[in-house]
N, C-alpha and C positions, 0 to 999 in steps of 0.2 A: 716697764717692769708687769707684767701682767700679775693679775689681781685674780685670786681663788677662794670660792668660799668650803671653809668645814663645816661638819655639823660632827659635835662630840658632848659629851656629856661632862659635867661638872658638878659635882652634889649634889649629883642624882635631878639635876636640871639638864633638858634638852638645849643644848646652845648653837648658835648660827656665828660665825663666827670670818672673817676675813683676812687673807690673808697675802701676803707677798712676801720676795727676797728671800737671802740668806745669809749667817754669818751672824755673831755673837755683837755685844749683848742684845738679845732682841726689844724691843717696845713693843707696846700694848700700849692703845688709844684706847680709853675710857670717854664714853659718849655721856650724855647730859640727859635730863629726862621731859616731862610732859612727851612731846612727840617724838622726840630726837630717837636713833637708829643708831649703828657705825657708819652706814651709806651715806645718809643725812649731814654729819659733822665732822666725819671722815673716811667716806669715801672718795674723794680728790686728792686726798694727800698721803693716803699708802703712797704709790708707784714712787714722790717725789721722793718719802721719807726711806725708802726699801731698796735706795741702792745699795745702802752699806752697811744694812742689818734687813732682820728677820722683823716684820712687823704684823703684828694681831690686831684688829676689829674685834670684840664679840660686839652682840645684841646683848647687854641684861636683860637676864630674868622679870619674865613682865611687857620688856619692847621687840619689837621689831620681828624673827623669823625666830626668838628663843622662844622657850616656853613658856607657859604662864602658870606656874602652879598654885591652886587656891589656896592654898595652905601659907603658904610662906608669907613673913612677917612684911618682907619691903623695906624696913627699914636701914640707916645705916648699919649696923651690925649684920643685920644681914648679907648685906651687901660686899664689907668686908671680910665677909666667910668666904661669900663666892667667891671671891676676886681671889684668894688663896688656892683654893680649891683648882679654881681654873690655869693657872699659873701651873699647878702639876700637873691636872690635865693634859698642859701643852710641852709637858718636860722643862718647864723650865724650874729650875734652883733659884735665879733672882734675875730680874731685868727693869729696864726704863720703864717705866710709868707715867701716861702723857694722858690727864686726866682735867674734862669739861668738867665744871657746876657741880652736880652729883655725882659724877666721876674722878671729878675730883677730889670731894670729898671722902672715897669709898679710899682714893690709891694715897690720902696724907693718913688715916687712919689706920693703913696698913703699915705704911711709911712708919709710924707711929710705932706700932705694938712689935711688928717687926722686920725692925733696919737692913735688917741679913738677906730678906725677899726683895730690896730695892735698892738699885745701883743708882738711876738720877730719876729725878721729880721732877715735872713741868703743872704746876695746877694753873691752870684758866677760869677766870671766873669764877673761883673756887666757891663749892659748899665749906662749910665747918670755917668759916674764918671771924664769924661773927655771931653775936647772941639776935639782932633787931628782924624781925618781920616784915617783909618788904610792903611795904602802905598800911602799915601798923596791923589794931584792930580789925577794922576790913579784911585786909588781905585773910590774916587768919580766921577769921569766919566764913570767907569764902572760900580758903584751903582748905578747910574742913567737912566742905560740906558735898553730899554728895549729890542732890538735885545740881547744883552750880557745876558740879563737874559734868554732871548727866547734859545738859544745857548746853555748854561750853562746846563737849565735844561734837555733839549732835550739830551744834549751827556748825561747828569747822567742817565734817564732814559733806555738807550742801553748799556753802558759801564760801566763795572765794576772799569777799570784800572780810569777811571775819575771818577768815584765816590773816589777812594782810593787818590786820585789826590788832590781832593778838601776836604780832610779830614784832609789833610796833617795842613792845616792852622788850626784845633782846636782840635787836637790829635797827640801829640808827639810817643807818645808807639802804635809800629806797632803789639804790639800783644793785641789791643784794637780796630782792626779793623779786627771784626771775619766776614766770611763769612752771620751768620745770621743776622750780621747790615747792610751790603752792600744789602743782597734781600730786609731788612724791608723799607734801605732809597730807593733804584729803587721801590719801593711800592708807598712811600709818592709821590715821584716824579713824577709817572703818575698819579698820581689822579687827577682829574678835575681842572682848575685852580690851578693847583700848581705853587709857585714862586710870586702868584696876588699881596697874600698882602707881602710880604718881600718887592715885587719890589714899591708899594706905601707906604711902610714902610720908604723903603732908600730915596725916590725920596724926601719924607716928611724932613725927619729926615739928609740927608746928604747932606751938602751943598759946597758952595766951599769955603768959609773961615772956614768950621770945620762942627763938629756937633750941631745942633739944641739944642737937649737937656739935658745941662751940668748944673746938679744940684751942682756940688763942692761946690757952691758958698753959697749953702743950709744950707751942714751940720752936721754945727757947732748946728742949731738949730734941730738935728735929735733927739724926746725924745723917741726913743725905745730904747732899749738893741736892739744890731746889731753885727751881727755873719759875716765876711768878708769870703772867701772862695777862694783861686785864683792860679793858676797854674804859676808857677817860667818862664814858657814859653808860656805864653798865647801872640800868634802873632796877637790878634783880642783885645784884653783888656790890654793892657801892664800892669804889675804885680804894680812897681809905684803909677797907679793910686790908686786901693787898699791899697798899704802904705800911699799914702796921706789921701784917708780918711779916715782910720783908727783913724790918728793924728785927723782929724779936728771932726770925730763922739763923744760925749761924752763919753757912755757906748757901746763902740766897742771892739770887740776882733778879731784877724786877724790870717787864720793860711795861710801860704802860701805855697803850697805842692811841693817840688823841682825836678825837668824835665818836669811837666804836662803841659800840655797845655790849650787850652780854655772849652774845654768839659771833667766836671772835674765830676761831676757825670758818664758820662761815662767810662774815663780811671780811673781815683780809687774810684770805687764806696764804697767801702769798709771805706777808710779813708773816705769818704766824711759824708757816713749814720753814721760814730759812732762819727764823730763831730758835726753834727745838732742833733742825740739825747741828748747827752750832754749838746747842750747847750738849744735845746727848752724844757729839763726834769730840769735842774737846777731851786731850789727854787727861790718864784717871790724875788723881791729886800726888798720886805718888811722883808723879814725871813720864811714867810711862804708856805707850802708847793702849787704847781699850783691845 
């Protein structure tokens, strides 16, 4: 299935979006933070997932080929409002949402507030499932530091070893770190304004007492069928958070990928794609085919 590139406006922001396939309901794939973009996390999965449905994979504002509005807050609330406007711009009253990390937190937040807009929800290494900051006070300090961000992105632009070192936090299998991936990450790091949206997000969401947007207390009222996919060796979002979320969400399923890190769609693309396809293609609870 051929993948095409769309350029549209949503919430006053110019958005680059990958698209493929035909049919309803559509699926929207939402990438994570840092150097991520639609191509990196989902470019290789859009084709396999678009055989039975329309699939869209946008770049978040501040990432990839989308605009970087300087006045944006870039916190979870900002991205949730943007996602709703994006669904409007795509003409989608209701869609399946597949979110990775930041994308998972945004999708979860929208599904809690506006369940009528979400048919099914897939959360992969999702933000929003707990409060603890990775690496404690040191992680909070580094996450909020503009100097640390400039140094890190500068190193990643110039140094392949630095990129490889950074990827150890999100990928467990060295075979998943290809030269092609390193080249694309370096290209993303070299884009004007790279890292600014992520720094703004961290400054808003990461506090000395923990993460600001902990949605775990609301999971019991999530009315959307949900699949949680998580790596057992995720260093960013503990796998235990997904286990606890599965216990709290009424209609949920859990898939733990053993030996996998945080970047599930890149490290285990075939397993992730199969699990998502099965979940999205299942008949609705009423027993009628979708």
